[in-house]
N, C-alpha and C positions, 0 to 999 in steps of 0.2 A: 796690537801693532808689531812690528818686528822690533826685537830689542837694539839696543845704542850700539851693542858689538856688530850684530849681524849689518846695521845699516852703514856702520863705518867701513867695515869690510868690504861691501858692494862700492860705497863711493870712493875706496880706495881703487879698486879694480877698475870703476870708470876714470878717475885720474889717471892711472896709468894707460889708459887705453888713449886718452885727451895725448899724454907724452909723448907716445909713441907716434900717432897720427898727425898730432899739432893741429887738428881740428878746434874750432871754436864751438861752444855749446851754450845754448840758453840755459836758465833755471829750470823751465820745464822739460828741455830735453835731458838735463842732469838726472832730473827726477826721475824722469821717466825710464833711463835707463838704470837707474839705482833699483829701481822695481823690478826691473827684470831681471837683473843680476840675482835679487833674493829671490824672485820666483825660480829660478834656473836652478837653486841650492837646495829647497824644499821643496817636498812630497806634496804638491796639490793637484787637484783635479780640475778646477776652474780658476781662470784669471780673469778680472773684470777691469777692463782699462776704460778711464772716460777721456774725452777729449779734452784738451786744455782751451781751445777756442774754436766754435765753428767746426771742421773737419776735412776738408778740402786739401788744405795746405798744414794739415795738424802732424805731430810727430808721430802719433798712434796709426798712420796711416801706415807707416814702415812695417807695421807690426801685422803677422797671419792672422786671421779673426773668422772663425767657425760662424758668429752670428754678429748683427750689426743692429743698432737699435737707435731710433730717435725718440728721446720723452716728450719734447715739447717743442714748441716755433713762437719766438716772440721778437718784436723790434727792439733789440737787445746788442752791444756792440756794433752799432751801424756804422760807424767810422771806421770798423774793420770789414764787416760780413755784408754791408751792405745796407742801403735805406728801405727795403720793401721786406714783405715775407717771401716772395716770390725769391728773390737773390740770396735771402738766408737761407732758405730751405735748399736751395741748389749748394750750398757752401755745405750744409750738414748732412744732407743725402750723398753726399761723395766718399761719405765712410763707409757704402756698400759694395760687397765683395761677390767678384765674379761666382756664379753658381752657390751663393751661401744666402741665407733667408735675410732679410731686412726688415725689421720689426717697427712701427710707426704709430705713435698715437694717431686717430684718426685727425682728418682734418677737414673742416667745411668748405675753404674756399675752393671753389675749383682750379684755378690757376695755380695754387699752392699744391695742391693734389696731382696735377699734370706734369709740375716741375719733379716731384717728386718720382713720380712713373716712369719720367724718362732719365732720371739718374740712374734709376734702378736698373733700367733696360740697357744701358751702356756704361758698364763698371770700368771701362779703359780707357786710356786717351788716344783718339784715331791719329793715325800717323806714326806713334810713338810705340804702340802695341799690335801684334795680331788681334782680330775680334775675339772676345772673350764671351763666357755665359752671362747672362743676365741675372741679377739678384732675384730670388725670389720674394717677392713682395708681400706683405701681410699687414693689415692693417688692425689696429685695436680700438675698440670704441669705448669710451669711457664716458661715466655720465657727468654731465656738468656739474651737478650738484657732491660729485663725489671729494673727499679730500684728498690731499697727495699722498697719505699712506695708500688709500684705496687705489689711486692712481697708479703707485709704484707696483702694487700686489698685482696689478691686472697685467702691467707691462710685463713683470716678472715672470707671472705663471706663463703668458705665450712665449717668452724666451726660454724657460725651463723645457717647455716641449721639443726644443730644438737641441737640447744638451747631449750629447750621447752618453756621457757617464750618468745619466739620471732616465734613461730609455726606460727600466723598469722599475720607477720609484716615482711614486703619484708625489704631484705636488702639496709639499706642505702648507696648512692653512695657519698664517702668522697670527697671532694674536696680539702680540707685544714684541716692538723693537727699541734698544736704546741705541740711538746714533748718536756719540757727541756732537754737541752743539744744534741739535734736529731735534726740536721739543723734549730737550734734555732738562732735567729738573736736577739741581745740586743744591744741597742744604746750607745754609748760612753757618759759615764756620762760628759765628758768637751769638747768633739771635735764633733761640730754639725755635721759634715759631714762624720764622720766613725762611721762604724757597726762592730760589733764582730758577726761571725757567728760560734756558738760552735757547735761542730760535735763528738761526742763520737764513734769514731771507734779504738777500743782498741784490736784489732788482725785481723791477714793477712785477713780473709774472710771479716771481717767488713770495713775495710782498701779498700779493690777492690771494693766493692759495694759504699763506701762512696764515691769513687774519680771517680767512673763512672757517678753516678750520677751528683755530682759537675764538672765534664768535660763539662755538658750541660748547663752549667749558663753560661751568659753572663758576669757577672760582674768582670770576672777576664780580660777582655779586660781594665779594669781601674786599677791603681796603687792598690796592693794589700800585705799584708804582712803575712807569716805564722808563728805562733806561736804553737810550738809542743811538746808535753811532754809525755812521754810513761811509763809504769808500765815494769817488764821483760817479754821477750818473747824468745819463743823456737828457732823462726827463725826472726831474726830481718832484714835481708835482704826481706825477705817475704813481712814483715809487713811494710816496707818505699818503696818498690819497685813503689805501684801506686801513692803513694804520689807523689814521684820523677820524675814520668810519668807525673803528672799533672803539677810540676814546671817546667819540661822541655819544656811542649805544653803552660804554661801561666807563664812565669818566673816573682815572687815574687819580690816585691823592697827590700825588707827586710826577714831573716828567722831567727827567734827568738826560742830557746830553754831553756825551764825550767822543773822543777822537779815536778809532781804531789805530792800533802801533804796528810796527814789524811787518807790514804787507809789502805785496807789491806795489800798490795803488797808496796814496797817503788818503789817512783820513779826511772826510769833510769838517771844514773848521766849526766849531760850535755855535758860533757867528751866524755861519752861514744857514745850518739846521735850525736854528732860533726863528731866522726869519720865515724860512720857507714854510714851518709849521704855524706860525704866527699868520701869515697869508690864508692858511689854511683852517683858522679860528681856534689853534692850541696855543697856551701859553706855556713857557718852560719854565720850570720851578728854580732848577741849578745847573750850574754847566762845569764841565771840568775836561781839560784837554785829555788829561792821562786817566786813563779807566781806573788805576788803582785808587785814585782819589775819589773816584764815584762810587765804589765799592766801599771806600771808608765812611763814605757818606751815608751811603744805606745803612752801614753796619753801628752807626753811632745812633741809631734812633731818630735821626733827625725828619725820617716819615715811617710813622707806624703802618706796617702794610705787611700781608700773608704771603704775597708773591711778588715778584720782582720781574718782570717780564724786559729780559735783554735781548733787542732783536735788533738787525741788521746785518753790518760785515761779519761774513765769519773768520775776518780776523780779527774782531771784537770778541766771539766767542773763543777762540783761541786765546786772547788777552784775558779773558776772565776766568777760563778753568786753570788758568796758571796763579791767576791772584786767589783765587778760591781754595786752592791747594788741591785740585781736580784733576792733574794730569798726569797722573801716574800711568804705566801700561797697562794695569786690569781698568783705571777709571774711563781711557781712550777705546778700550775693545769694543767693537760692534758685538751687541749680545741680541740673540732672539730670546726674547723673556719667557714665551710659551708658544707650544705648536700643538695641533690636534693631532 
């Protein structure tokens, strides 16, 4: 991550622009501009921008892009993006740039495929711009049983082939990756034999992929505890079902509920999570509205476990990194642990 000083300097530049122009920015637009200012001041070869929500009306559409990619499609944020996969595909595929590659994880639904093909062929607004060349559409096949790390690797390899700065460099084989809040292990500050596994599975598709990967690990044969916190979901049952299946397959010693703090969305009250889990056959052991109290409960030895699976909201993972003292610049750096 960038240093505090770099961030503050970039934020001051954005604030100065706002003062001069008197325009109003959202939180996402502000952080996007901060990132662009930082990038312009550093010697970087590749800048990766992720849309905030959807694509068609997203602030990142204002940026030049050499490659665009769509990693997944699912019925999420339906109140904004639409209540069908076709509608959501149209919103996301609108990130296609004229004459540039559009890399998309293959989809089976013919209507969704056709929608993406049409978006790739029309990369401009008729009536507002002269006709422009279509995007070059590339489908990436991913095995249904692939972990999300495998999926990301396949997508990254396809995108790598279109990077001019990597024309003469073979795509590296990534054997390990430390991504804060994603399958991220953090040792307990007081219990030597206990590890927190932080996983930001914050929506139904993310939870499904996460639990499929988690189920392959042997650690659940040892005593473990679940620490769960979520932001509001349009379908909480769909969000929880993969996790409940994991709990049924490998029953945890304790199920602890908490509420993510300091995010754009409020945490789901513990009582609501408790009721949703109980309806799916899982009883809760303890509830704490403050994640710090939940960690203190774990550290007190109330449940003797070797792993605490902290899953759900990304805001929760941020809370826990701070509480566990693992939020320094070094701790939060994305690290490729080994390559071939």
